[in-house]
N, C-alpha and C positions, 0 to 999 in steps of 0.2 A: 336397826335399819340395815346395816351391812351384813347382819347375821344370815340373811337369806341369799346373799350373793356369794358364790364360790369364787375361787381364784380364776377359773376359766371365764366366767362372766366379766370379771374385772379386767382381765386381759383383753377380751373382745372390745370392751368399752374404750380402753386405752388405745387399741389399734384403730378403732373408728375415729377417735379424736385426731390421731396422727394423720390418718388418710384424709379427713375432712379439712383440717387446718394446715396441713403441711408441716413437715419436720422443722423447717426454718422459721416458721412464724410462732411456734410455741414458746421459745425463750422470751421473745418480745412481749407476748401476752402475759406471761408470768411476771415480767418486770413491771408491767403496767398494773397488775393486780397488787403486787408488793408495794408499789408507790401509793396506790389507793388506800391500802391498809395502814401504811405509815401516816398518811394525812388524817385518816379517820381516828387513829389512836391519839395523834397530836391534838385534834379538836376535842376529843373526849376528855383528855387530861387537862385541858385549858381551864383555868379557874373561872368561876362565874363573874367575878369582878372584871377580869380581862375581857370576857365576852361582851360585857356591857360597853366597854371602851371601844371595842373593835367594830361594833355595830352602830351605825349612825343613820337614823331616819329610815330604817328598814333595808338599808344597803350595807353590805359588808365592806369595810375599809381595810385594804391590805396593809399589814404592818411589815416594816423592813428592819 
C-alpha cells in the first residue's frame, strides 16, 4: 500500500494536514483518537458474560 508512496509524497500529505487542520488542533485530534482506541480495546476485551449484564433491554447500562 505505501510501497508506491515515496517520502516526498508522504511529506506533502503531512504538510497538507497541518495546513488544513492547523498545528494547534492536531494534538487534540490525536488525543481523541487515542481515547477512542482505548475504549474500543476495553470493549473488545470485555468478557461475554459481562456484556450480557451490562446490556439491559437493548440499552447499554453504564457501570461505575
